[in-house]
N, C-alpha and C positions, 0 to 999 in steps of 0.2 A: 503494499499499499505506499503511494507514493505521496508527498503534499505540493500542494500546487498554492502560490503566493494568490493575495488577493491584490484587487488595483487599486493604487490610491489614486481616490479620483481629485482630491486635495490634500494637496502638502506644505503646510505654510508655516509660521514662524508662530500660529495660533494654535497647532497640533495636525489632525490628519482624518480624512473620511477615506475609512480602507472598503472596498465590496468585492463581493464574490458574483459575478455575473451567471445568469442564467446561458447566456448565450456561450462562456466558456465552461459552464458545468452544467451538462441537460441534465442531471440530477435533478437541478433545483429546481426547473420548470416543468420537470414534470409531477416533482411533488408537490408543486404551487408555493415553492417558500421563496424567498428573499432575505438574504443576511449583509451585515453591515456591520466594522468597528469604527464608532466613534472614541478619539483620544484627543482630549482637551490639555493642553497644556496651562500651568497655571493663569489665572486670567484670561484665557480665551475663551470667545464669545460663539455660538452656532445660533447665527440669525435665524430670524423668523421665518417657519416653514410651514408645510405640511404634505403629506405623503397621500397615494392611490392606493395606500393597504392600510391594513390593520396591521399593528405590529405591537410589539413589547419589546421593553430592553431592559438588559441585564448589567446592574453596576459590578463590573471588574474590579474594580480597584480606586482607590481615592474616596474624595466626596465631593459634593459640589451643587446647585442648582436647577431647579428643570419648569419652563411655564407653559400650561395645557392649556388653549383656550378651544374646549368643545363647542362646537357648533350648534348655535343659540343658548349657551351658557355660558356663565362669567368666567375670568383665566382666574387657573389655579396656581399657586406657588408651591412647592414641595424642596424640601434638601433630600438629597440624595447621599448615600453612603454605600461602602463594599455592600453586596448583599442583595443591594435595593432589586426588584422587579418593578416596572412601570409599563402600566398599557395607553396605547395611543391607539386611537381610532381614525377610520380613512377621515380626511377632509379637518380634521381636529387640526390648528397650528402650536406649533411647537417650538421652544427655542432653549437653549442648554447651556451652561456657565459653570464655568471651574472659578470659584470666588476664593481658593486658594490666593496669597498674595505670591507674588513671583518672589520675593526674599526667602531666602532659609532654602530649608528640601522639600517644597510642596513639591508631590504626586503630581503625574499626570492623572486625570480623570477619564479612565477608559470605561464606555458602554458597547456593549454586543447586542446590535438590533435581529431580531427574525420576525420575518412579514409573514403574513398572508397574501404572496400575490395572485392566489388563482382567479381573481376580475382584475388584476394588472394591466397596464397599458402595455406592457411587457413582462409575461410573467417569466418565472425566475429575478427578476429586479424591481426593487423598490426604487419607484420615482419619486423625485423630489419638486416642489413648488414654491418657489421661494418670495418673499413679501417685502424683502428687503436686499441689497448688495447688488454688485455688478450684472446679477443676472436675475433680476428682479421680474416680477408676469407683470408690475406695475409700472417699471421703469421706462418702456416703450410707450405709454401712455402720455400725450399732450397735458401740459401742466393746466391749462384752462378746463380739461376734460374730468381731473382728478378732483379739482376744484368744486366742479358741478355735483360729483358723488359726496362730497364733504362737505357742505353747509358751515361757512365761517372760516372757511382754510384758503387764506388769499396763496396764489401762482409760486412768489414766493417760497412759501412756506412749505408748499408742496412740493414744486425742487428739489430744496434742502433736504426732506423727510425721503423721497424715491431716489433723490440722484447723488445726493453727496457720499455714498459709503459703497468705495469701488473694488473691498472684497468680494469673495464670493463662497457662499456657506458660512466660512471661519474668519473672525478677526479677532486678533489682542488688544484689549484695551489699556491704557497705560495706568489707567486707577483704577479703584473695585465701581464696581454700580452702584449708585446711591439710591436706596429707597428700598431695594430688593431683599424685601424680608419673607423667606417661606412661611408658610403658615401648618400647623399641623395637623387641622383639623380636615386641610386641603387632602390630605393624603388619602382618606377613605375612600377606598373604592377604586382609588389609581394606583398605588403605590403598596407592596407587600414587602418586608422584607426577610429573605432568606438565606441571612448570612449564619445564623446560630441553631442550627438544626442538631438536635442532640445525636450523639454517637448511637446508631442501630434502629433510629426512628425514622418514620416517614412524614411527611409533612402533606397536606393534598389542598391544590387551590384551585379553588373556582371561580366560576364568574361572580356568585355570592363574594369574594374577595374582589375581585378586578373585575370590574363592569365590563369593560373592554373584551374580556377571555368569550365574551357570551356571542360576539362581532364575528368571528374565524368562519368564515364559508367551511371552509376545511376542518372534515370531524377530527381534531385531531384536541390533544392534552399537549402541556410543553410540561418538561421537566428538568430538573436541575438539581445538583448535588453537591457536593463540598466535603471533604476528607481530608484528613490530617494522620498520618501515622509516621509511627517510629519506625517500625519494621516491619517488611511481608510486603502484601500487595493490596494495590485499588481497583475496585472493580466499578464499572459506571452502566447504567440503563442499557439492555441489549433487547434482543428478540427484533419489534418491530416500530423502533425508534429509526425515526425518518432524519435526524439530525441532531446535533449537540456540539458545544465548545469545550474543550478540557486543556488540562495538560498541569505540570509541574508550576506551581505559583514562578518561581526563579529561573524559569524559561519565557523569555517573550519574543516570540519572533510570530505575526500573524501568518496565515497559511489556510490550504483548503485542503481536508484530508479527503479522499473518495474512499471506498468500500465497498467490494464484491457479495461474495455468500461466507466469508472467513467469519468466524468467532473472534480470532484475534486481530489487534491492531497491529501496525509496522513494528520492528524489529527496535526501531529508534524511537519508539515511545510516542506520547502526544503530546507536543509543545503550546505552552501557555498562548492562547488565540488564537489555534488551528480549529475549525470543525471539523467534525467528523459527522460522516453520512452513514446511519445506521452501523455503527462502531461501539464500541466499547473500551475503557485504560483497561487490560487485562494486569499490566503487571506496574504498579507504583513505586514506592519510595522501598528502597533496601539500602542496607547498613545508614543510611540518614534521614530527618525527619522533612518531610515534604508535605504540601497542599496541594492537594486536587479539588478542581472545581469544575462542573458544566452547565450548561443549561441545553436544551434544546426541546422538542417536538417529537410527541410521539405518537404514533395512528390510534384511535378510538376501536377500533376493531378486535375484537377475541382472540388473547393469545394462546400460541400453537399450545398442544398438552391442557387446554381445558379452561376453566378460572372464569369469574366475570368478566366483561370488559371495559374499559376506559370509561369514566361519565367526563371524562373531560376538566383540563385543568391542570394546574402546574404540581409536578411534583418535584419535594426538595429531602434526599437523601442523604445520612452517612454512613460508610458501612461499619461491621461491627468489629470494634477494636481488638478484638481477639487476634490470635499468629497469622499467618495461613494467607490463603486468596480471601478478601471479600468483594462477591459480586452481586453487584444493582442488578436484577432484572424487572424487565419490563412486566405490567403488570396485565 
């Protein structure tokens, strides 16, 4: 099983957005999935945009702030930390911000996105439409037309608002944004943390926890796992899982790993940031402590060998802490 590196669509001093395209990975288009990795450096800001796909983001590292403006609803501003899962529906406007100061040893904010692209413009790809920046969908309109759409806004103000930002997708701020205050109440139904799942336990999240999960057209749940082992092996969801991201925390080289019908991952292991299709990490830490984490989508069909079918949602597990191989199997 060989790894394939994702394509950086944007890479600046503010961070990067790396995507795995259905054009390069036909399996993604077949499964109706889209995958991307957003990396924001300290004071990096992802400009407001919306997507053509329902998606959820899994915070791999660091902390930050996100704003989500649902259709016909007020904006919700939430703080994010490692292990958080945030769901965003098609058409919802969102922005993402690493509010850690660039002084000191602040970490990059990394968020993995997995989207339901079954009805997307291009299956296998999450397409974004920007409301600000050099490629804004509004920047091509005449300032006079924009003022008629927003009463009380002058042509000068409209030109400043929609044409003064030359950056595409990502920009790095010189100072912290004033007045950005995450609200704890805004997390309800939008964000759930899966970073502290007890060893040997299973936590299932459904649309009752994250409202947007009910909007996934493909009948899948999403599974995520995090494990820490001093010795022995780490296992991951297997069976009919459609995809996931995993890897030892101390490695950081984004890439896409495909999988055939075999049960085991490649001999080199699964690196941090790699996305594995229908795969599992069979071998984990040996001789030294490592952290393993993953998130992905799993089929809702009944698994081979019987048992109840999945109900849909997000699974978060840790393998057993005892010695030997600990495998997390699909339900």
